N, C-alpha and C positions, 0 to 999 in steps of 0.2 A: 467671393469674399472681397469686400472693399479694401483698398489700401489705406495707409495711414492718413493721407489727405482726405480721402472719402469719409473716414471715421471722424476726422476733425470737423469737416463741414457738416456732417449729420449731427454731431454734438453741438455745434455752434447754432444750429437752428432750434434747439430745445430751449425752454426758459432758463434752465440751469446753465446752459452754454452761453446764453446771452449775458447772464449775470457775470460769469467768469470773464468773458471778453470785455465787458464794460469796466470791470475792476482792473483787469490787466492794462487796458488803455489808459485808465486814470493814473495808475502807478507809473506807467512808462512815460507819461507826459510830465511827471514831476521832475524836479531837479535831481533828486536822489535816484529815480528810475533811470534817468539818462546816464548818470555816472555808472550805475550797475550794468547797464547794457554795454557801455563803452568798455568797461573792465572785462565783461564776459567775452567780448569780441577779441580783446587783446590776449586773454588767456587761451581762447580756442585756437588762435593762430600760432601760439607758441608750440615748440616741440613737446613740452610736457602736456599741454592741453590736447594735442593730437593723440598722444599716448593714452591719456585718460579717456578720450572719446572712443578710441579703438577698444580699450578695455571694457568700457560700458556696452559697446556694441556686442562684444563676445559674450558678456554676461547676459545680455538680453536674449541672444541666440540660445544659450544654454537653458535659460528659463523657459523659452518657447518650446524647446525639445522636451523638457520635464513636464510641462503642462500638457503637451500632446500625448505623451505616454500615460499620464494620469487620466486624461480624458478617455483613452481607449479602455483603461481598466474600469473606469466608471460606467462606460457603455456596456461592458461585459457584466458588471454587477447588476445593472438595470435590466439586462436581458434575463438574468437568472431570477430576479425578483418577479419579472413579468410572467415567466414560466410557472413559478410557484403560485402566484395569484390565479393564474389560469387553471391550475390543477385544483385549487380550492373552489373556484367557481363551478368547475365541472362536477366536483363531489356534491356540492349543494344542489345542483340541478339534477342529481340522480345518475350521472354518467360516471363510470369508472374508467380510468385510463388503462 
């Protein structure tokens, strides 16, 4: 499973990724973009910014746990569907379980 940087590089190679990057670069080079980047750096370095970043990290971790448990449940559902379809196929082929 690739890390975040690997996913970003893979996305950047796609046509949609190239469009996003060119737009981000265009905005970042503008005067307003420079001001926003400077402001984001100041906020991120402040104690409140660090607290918000930690909070966002915890939220992302909880979301990842929720997704992994829902993925396991989806896999179980998929297995049950596959068994049901296999039973139907066997009935149509003249085999009884």
